[in-house]
C-alpha positions in Angstrom: 48.1 6.8 193.2 47.9 7.1 189.4 49.9 10.1 188.0 49.7 11.5 184.5 52.1 13.8 182.8 51.4 15.4 179.4 54.0 16.7 177.0 54.3 17.7 173.4 52.3 20.9 173.2 53.5 24.0 171.5 52.8 26.6 168.8 52.1 25.3 165.3 50.8 26.9 162.1 47.3 26.0 160.7 47.6 22.7 158.8 50.5 21.5 160.9 50.9 18.6 163.2 51.7 17.9 166.8 52.0 14.7 168.9 51.0 14.8 172.5 52.2 12.2 175.0 50.7 11.1 178.3 53.0 9.2 180.5 51.4 7.3 183.3 52.8 5.9 186.5 51.2 4.1 189.5 49.1 1.7 187.5 47.7 -1.2 189.4 46.6 -4.5 187.8 43.2 -3.0 187.0 42.0 -1.8 183.6 42.2 2.0 182.9 40.7 3.9 180.1 42.7 7.0 179.0 41.0 10.1 177.6 42.1 13.3 176.1 40.2 16.5 176.9 40.8 20.1 175.9 39.7 23.4 177.3 39.8 26.7 175.3 39.6 30.1 177.0 36.0 30.8 178.2 34.8 27.3 177.2 34.0 24.2 179.1 36.4 21.2 179.0 35.4 18.8 176.3 36.3 15.3 175.5 38.5 14.8 172.4 39.1 11.0 172.5 39.3 8.0 174.7 41.2 4.7 174.3 40.4 1.5 176.3 42.9 -0.4 178.3 43.2 -3.0 175.5 43.9 -0.2 172.9 40.5 -0.5 171.3 37.9 0.7 170.8 38.9 4.3 170.4 36.3 7.1 170.4 36.7 10.6 168.9 34.8 13.8 169.1 33.2 14.7 165.8 35.3 17.9 165.6 38.5 15.9 165.4 37.5 12.7 163.5 39.8 12.1 160.6 42.5 14.5 161.9 43.4 13.1 165.4 44.6 9.6 166.2 45.0 8.2 169.7 47.3 5.2 170.4 48.6 3.4 173.4 51.8 1.7 174.3 51.1 -0.3 177.4 54.7 -1.4 177.7 55.7 2.2 178.1 52.6 3.2 180.0 52.2 6.0 177.5 49.2 7.2 175.4 49.7 9.4 172.4 47.5 11.9 170.5 48.6 12.5 167.0 47.0 15.7 165.8 47.1 16.5 162.0 45.6 19.3 159.9 45.4 21.5 163.0 43.0 24.4 162.9 43.0 27.6 165.0 39.9 26.3 166.8 42.0 23.4 168.1 43.8 25.9 170.3 43.4 24.9 174.0 45.0 23.3 177.0 45.0 19.6 176.4 44.6 17.2 179.3 44.9 13.5 179.6 42.9 11.7 182.2 42.2 8.2 183.4 39.5 6.1 185.1 39.3 2.5 186.2 37.1 0.3 184.1 35.6 -3.2 184.8 36.5 -4.6 181.4 39.6 -3.9 179.3 37.7 -2.8 176.1 35.7 0.0 177.7 36.1 3.8 177.4 34.0 6.9 177.5 34.6 10.6 176.9 32.2 11.5 179.7 34.2 13.8 181.8 32.5 12.8 185.1 33.9 9.3 184.8 37.5 10.4 185.1 39.1 10.8 188.4 42.8 11.1 187.5 44.1 14.1 185.6 47.3 15.5 184.3 48.4 19.1 184.5 47.7 19.9 180.9 49.8 21.1 177.9 49.1 24.2 175.8 48.5 23.8 172.1 48.3 27.0 170.1 47.5 26.9 166.4 48.2 30.3 164.8 50.0 31.8 161.8 
């Protein structure tokens, strides 16, 4: 059973940075894409980025392109989301999620594809 644990959330001022981590355990020999999602109060959960099992390609939502960077350390079974130039509208609970893929360079931010989820970490951007 694949388990995901997020960390690194917190309170940051606008323009600041945070790095989220997603530690995974229970991987099999299959390929897994890892995605980051977020959910703000009163809004639906939206895809932020995804990274394939091979570490590329990486997909980003238009709202975070140029500010967020996802990376993957397969030796540590950890995926990171570096978030720069944070804005108040980035405030949300951030979740990492995973799904099994048939090839190592596949990923998607379509929420329905994901069947493993972490518990989430709160990110608050406020002065």
